[in-house]
C-alpha beads as a LAMMPS data file, in Angstrom:
LAMMPS data file: protein, C-alpha beads

69 atoms
68 bonds

1 atom types
1 bond types

-500.0 500.0 xlo xhi
-500.0 500.0 ylo yhi
-500.0 500.0 zlo zhi

Masses

1 110.0

Atoms # bond

1 1 1 -366.849 160.139 -79.234
2 1 1 -367.955 157.563 -81.528
3 1 1 -369.306 158.349 -84.995
4 1 1 -372.453 156.303 -86.201
5 1 1 -373.465 155.108 -89.848
6 1 1 -375.647 153.468 -91.888
7 1 1 -374.973 150.965 -93.284
8 1 1 -376.971 149.225 -96.818
9 1 1 -376.263 145.650 -97.307
10 1 1 -376.845 143.344 -99.972
11 1 1 -376.691 140.336 -101.289
12 1 1 -374.977 139.275 -104.678
13 1 1 -376.079 136.859 -106.945
14 1 1 -372.750 134.901 -105.794
15 1 1 -373.637 135.307 -102.444
16 1 1 -371.788 137.862 -101.388
17 1 1 -372.964 140.129 -99.203
18 1 1 -371.663 143.557 -100.024
19 1 1 -371.845 147.301 -97.668
20 1 1 -372.142 150.525 -99.185
21 1 1 -372.181 153.669 -96.063
22 1 1 -374.274 156.067 -98.320
23 1 1 -372.925 159.363 -96.033
24 1 1 -368.722 158.516 -97.033
25 1 1 -368.323 158.296 -100.767
26 1 1 -366.733 155.793 -102.473
27 1 1 -367.426 153.599 -98.633
28 1 1 -367.907 149.964 -99.674
29 1 1 -367.236 146.416 -99.592
30 1 1 -368.395 142.963 -99.234
31 1 1 -367.665 139.162 -97.592
32 1 1 -369.464 135.794 -97.786
33 1 1 -370.739 135.996 -94.252
34 1 1 -372.205 138.758 -92.019
35 1 1 -369.528 138.299 -89.550
36 1 1 -366.729 139.214 -91.740
37 1 1 -368.495 141.843 -93.775
38 1 1 -368.722 143.649 -90.782
39 1 1 -365.388 143.525 -89.646
40 1 1 -364.905 145.142 -93.219
41 1 1 -367.364 147.621 -92.814
42 1 1 -365.991 149.663 -89.718
43 1 1 -362.582 149.174 -91.772
44 1 1 -363.279 150.926 -94.672
45 1 1 -365.594 153.443 -92.211
46 1 1 -362.300 154.383 -90.703
47 1 1 -360.225 154.394 -93.447
48 1 1 -362.888 156.766 -95.575
49 1 1 -362.809 159.096 -92.135
50 1 1 -358.271 159.152 -92.753
51 1 1 -359.284 160.533 -96.270
52 1 1 -361.856 163.030 -95.977
53 1 1 -360.297 164.507 -92.378
54 1 1 -363.078 166.776 -91.899
55 1 1 -366.365 166.594 -90.721
56 1 1 -368.836 164.999 -92.438
57 1 1 -372.400 166.625 -93.081
58 1 1 -374.727 164.513 -91.532
59 1 1 -377.889 163.026 -93.320
60 1 1 -380.525 161.541 -91.576
61 1 1 -381.582 157.855 -92.873
62 1 1 -385.387 158.034 -93.418
63 1 1 -385.983 154.447 -94.498
64 1 1 -386.301 151.871 -98.001
65 1 1 -388.732 151.657 -99.890
66 1 1 -389.428 148.541 -102.641
67 1 1 -390.932 149.603 -106.101
68 1 1 -391.896 147.322 -108.568
69 1 1 -392.328 149.073 -111.593

Bonds

1 1 1 2
2 1 2 3
3 1 3 4
4 1 4 5
5 1 5 6
6 1 6 7
7 1 7 8
8 1 8 9
9 1 9 10
10 1 10 11
11 1 11 12
12 1 12 13
13 1 13 14
14 1 14 15
15 1 15 16
16 1 16 17
17 1 17 18
18 1 18 19
19 1 19 20
20 1 20 21
21 1 21 22
22 1 22 23
23 1 23 24
24 1 24 25
25 1 25 26
26 1 26 27
27 1 27 28
28 1 28 29
29 1 29 30
30 1 30 31
31 1 31 32
32 1 32 33
33 1 33 34
34 1 34 35
35 1 35 36
36 1 36 37
37 1 37 38
38 1 38 39
39 1 39 40
40 1 40 41
41 1 41 42
42 1 42 43
43 1 43 44
44 1 44 45
45 1 45 46
46 1 46 47
47 1 47 48
48 1 48 49
49 1 49 50
50 1 50 51
51 1 51 52
52 1 52 53
53 1 53 54
54 1 54 55
55 1 55 56
56 1 56 57
57 1 57 58
58 1 58 59
59 1 59 60
60 1 60 61
61 1 61 62
62 1 62 63
63 1 63 64
64 1 64 65
65 1 65 66
66 1 66 67
67 1 67 68
68 1 68 69
């Protein structure tokens, strides 16, 4: 059965896209294009799941808020 994960995507000051999976500690990658980023994050998720080797506690994604300070 396929698992579904939330991926947070940001772009840094040099133009790289950065992907992070909050449910999987240490699951991050980066790339110059979104297509490459998505391929790499899928690979990173698979590797993280192999290392974890157990059921990942599910978190409910609520949303993202922008806060100005």
